[in-house]
Structures are given as structure tokens and as C-alpha cells.
N, C-alpha and C positions, 0 to 999 in steps of 0.2 A: 562927467565925467570926464578927466585928460587922460589920453594914453601917448607912454612912451616908449620904445625897444633899450631895451637893453643888448648890449650881448655877449652876453651869457654862452650860448652854443654850445650845447655841449659835442667838441672834435673827439669822436677819438678813432682808432683805426680801420674800427669797423666800418664807419662811414666812408661812403664814397663822394666823389669833391661834387657829384652833382646833387647829392642827397643835400648835403651841405649847402652849397650855391640857392638851392629850393627852398631848405628851412629857413633861411636868410630873406628873400625872399620874400617871402607869406608872415613871416612873423611883421615886416612893418608895411606889408597890406593890409595886414589886420593891426596895427594902431592907427595908421590913415582912415583906416574904414571906419574904426570904431568911436573916435578923434573929430570924425563926422559926425555922424548917427547918435550918439548916445549925448548926454547933458553933462554938465559939469559942480554931481556935489560927489567924487571919490575923485581919486588919480588911481591910472588904472599904468601897472608896466607890464608892456608883455613883455616877459622874459626871454621865449623863447617856441622852437618847434619845432614837434618831433615829425619825422617824415618814415613814414615805409620805406623798405628798401626798393619797391616797384613803383611810390612814391605816388600811390590808391586811396591811401589815404594821409592825414597829418590830423596832430594834437598839438594847439595854443594854446600855450600854460600865460598865466601874467598871475602878478600881486596885485590887490586892494590896499589903498591908504582913504579912509581908516577903516580897518579888517569890519567892520560892522555890516559894510554895504558888500562884505562877497559873493553872501549868495546871490544877492538884489545882481549885479555885474554876472554873476554865474550865470545866470538864469534869461538876463539880459542876450547872453551872447551865445544864450542857444536857442532862444527863438530867433536868431538873429541870419544862422546860420545858413541857410537861405538864399538871401537875400548878400553875405558876404561871397559865398560860391559864385554867385553871379560878380562883382566884385571882382572875384579872385582869374574870371573867366574875362571880364573886362580890359583890366590891366597885368595880366600878366601871359607873358610867352607858353603860360603851361600850353598843352595839347590835350593832357586828358584832366583834367578837375578830378582832386582827393576829395574825400568824403574827413570834412569838417567834424571836430570835435572839440570844445574845452574846457578846458582845467587851471582852478585855482592852481599856482606851483608852488605846493606846503614845499618842498624842497628847498625853494630861492627863502619862505619866511622865516625857518627854523633856521638858516643860515644868519640871518640878520636878528634874530632873536639870540643864541653866539654869538654874533660879533657883541653887542646889547651888552650881557650877562661879563665879556670879558673886559669892555670897555671899565665898566661898573666892582670889576675884581681893581684893577689900575689905581683906579681912586683909591 
């Protein structure tokens, strides 16, 4: 499993600068952590991290290729939550560690499917 970070962070007016910085930092750290902890059976891209306004909770979203490994990677990520929190503690400047969750980014998956269909229609 190899991880990359896509900078598709959702930047809206509701997010504070601090939330955006923390989200980007956590997404990059998640990619680094799982690149070290995982095997090379699939390509995993950390797409973004959603942080609650009080930065007490974070959900890290990712996409997986081949898609047949999505549930395997999700189960792996959820098993490694506590280890990832320790990694965050060691590699970030966060004073309070957020509760971490992981989810497959179905929004990104749907965007890619629409893009593929659009390309096919143009041919």
C-alpha cells in the first residue's frame, strides 16, 4: 500500500485558517504514517482531512486503487487509529490530540467516475 496526499482540501468560508492548517498537516502525516505501516498491495491516496471547529475530532478521507481493497484498507486504517494518534503526538505541534476516524472518500470516487464517463462521451 502506497499513500499520496491530494490537496483537494475543502476550503470554504466557514473554516478558520487554523482548521485548514491542521487539516492539511494531519492529511500529510496520515499519508506518511500509512506509507510506513502498510504493504504495497494497493495505492491509497489521502484526499483530505475534515477537522471539527474545536479540533477535537478529525476524519481522514482516502481513495484506494484497486477498488477491491477499499474495505481491507479501511479496516487496516481503523485498527491503526491509536498508533496514528501516537504518531500525531510525536510529529505534530498539536497540544490536544483529536479523536481520529478514517473513511473511504466516495465523493472523490464519484468525481473520478463522472470524469471517466465524460471522457468516454467525447470519444
